[in-house]
C-alpha positions, 0 to 999 in steps of 0.5 A: 730594602735589606732587612735588619735582624735585631738582637742583644749582645749575647745574640750578636756574639752567637751569630758571629761565632757560629754563622747561623740565624735561629728560627723560633717556633711560632708558639713561643712568639709574641703573637700566640695565634701565628699561622693558626689565625691566618689559617682560619681567616683565609678559610672563612673569607673563602667561604663567604666568597663562593657565591661570587664564583663562576659556576665553572670554577673548581670550587670543590676542589679548592674547598676539599684542599683548603680544608686539608691544608687548614687541618695540616697547619694545626699539626705542623711546627713553623719556625721563623727568623724575623727582621725589620725593613727599618734599621733604626726603629724605636719599637724593635730596640725596646722590644726586641733587643732589651733597650741596649741592642744591636741590628744586623743588616743582611742582604736581602738577596741571600738564600737560607738552609736549615743546619743539618744535625751532625749525622744528617740527614739531608733535606731534599724537599722544598716543603721544609723551606717555604720561603729560604728567603726574606718576604715581607709580612701581610698584615690583616684578615683575608678580606681586608688585609693587603700583599706587599703590593697592595693587592688582595690576599685572597682573590686577584693576581696575588690572592691565594684562592685565585691561584688555587683555582687557577692551578686546580682548572689547569690541572683539569685541562691537563696542563699539570702532568706532574701530580707531585710538583702539583701538590708541592707548588700549591702547599708551598703557596699556601704556606707562604701565604699563612705564615707571612700574615699577622694580625693588623695590630703588629703592622708597625713592626714593618716585618720580613721573615724567613720561614721553615717547617719542622723536618720529621727527622730527629736533630733539627729542632733545639731548645732554650730557655725564655720565650712567650710559651707557657714551658718557659722553654723555646724550640728553634732550628738553626738557618744558614745562608747557603745557595750553592746547591738548589735542590738542597734545603739543608747544609752541614756546615754553615758559611759566613752569614751575608752581613752588610753592616751593624747598627749599636742601638741607642747609647749615652754619648760616652759608650757609642765610640767604645761600642763601635770599636769592640764591635768592629774588632769582633766582626774582624775576629770573625772574619767580617772584614768589610762590614760597617758598624754605626750608632743609632741616631735615636735618642732613648734611655734604655 
C-alpha cells in the first residue's frame, strides 16, 4: 500500500511549493521515548536470551556491539517523516491535521535524500539515511513485538540479534573481508530496527516512516516553532525524492514529489466541492497535473 502523509493547509502549501518533506527530530514527537526505549528494550531482551544460545555462538562480540550501539543512539539525533497506510483515518484527521487537514498519497517505491545546504557538502555515507524509503513501524518490546510479517523482532530470520550473530559468525569464518562494509551494514541494520519500533500503545497509528540521522556538517538541520519538546522549538531536516545517484545520500535541488493523490479531510458538504477545486488548481499551478483530489468519507465535525 502507498503511505499517506497527513498535514494541514500550511503544510500542503509548503510541500507543493518546496518539493520536500520535513523530517522531525525524534525528541519533538508525541512519543518522548522514541529510539531510546526501543534500544533499551532490545538490550534487555538480548540479555535475557543469552542462556538460550549455543556455546559456540559469537555472543561476546554481539553483546559488546549491542552495548556500543545503545550508547551511540543516546548521542545521535534522529529525524522522521511519518505517514500512515490508511488514507482516511479519523485518528489522524483529529491528531495530525488539526481536524481540517489533508492526506497526501505518496508512491511507496520512491527513495528520498537529505536536502543539502546551499554551500554543500554532499553526503556519501548510507548511515545518514538508514532508511530512505518507506517502511512500516513495528510495535511492542523486543520479546513480544512482531515485524510487519509477524516474525519476532529479536530472534529468527528477521530478528536483529539473529542477524548480528550470523554476521559475526560469517566474519570469523573469513566471509566478510571488507571491514568498513561489515560495520556499516551492521549499524544500518541496528538503526532500522530501533528507529522503526514504537510502544504498543501507538499501534493504531499504522505508521510508516522515513528515517534520517543528523550529518556532522552545518546547514542540514533547521528549526521551527511548535512540537512537543520542552523548548517550544522543533528541529527538522528536509527530505527530497531523488534516486538517480545510488551513491549519494543528499541532493542539492529537489524535484517534484512522487505524489499520487490528495485527500481532503472531513468537511461540511458545502465546503467540499470548493476545496476540491482549490486544491486541484493549486496542484496544477505547482506542476502536478495528473494528481487526483478526493474527499474523506468520514462524518466528523472538527
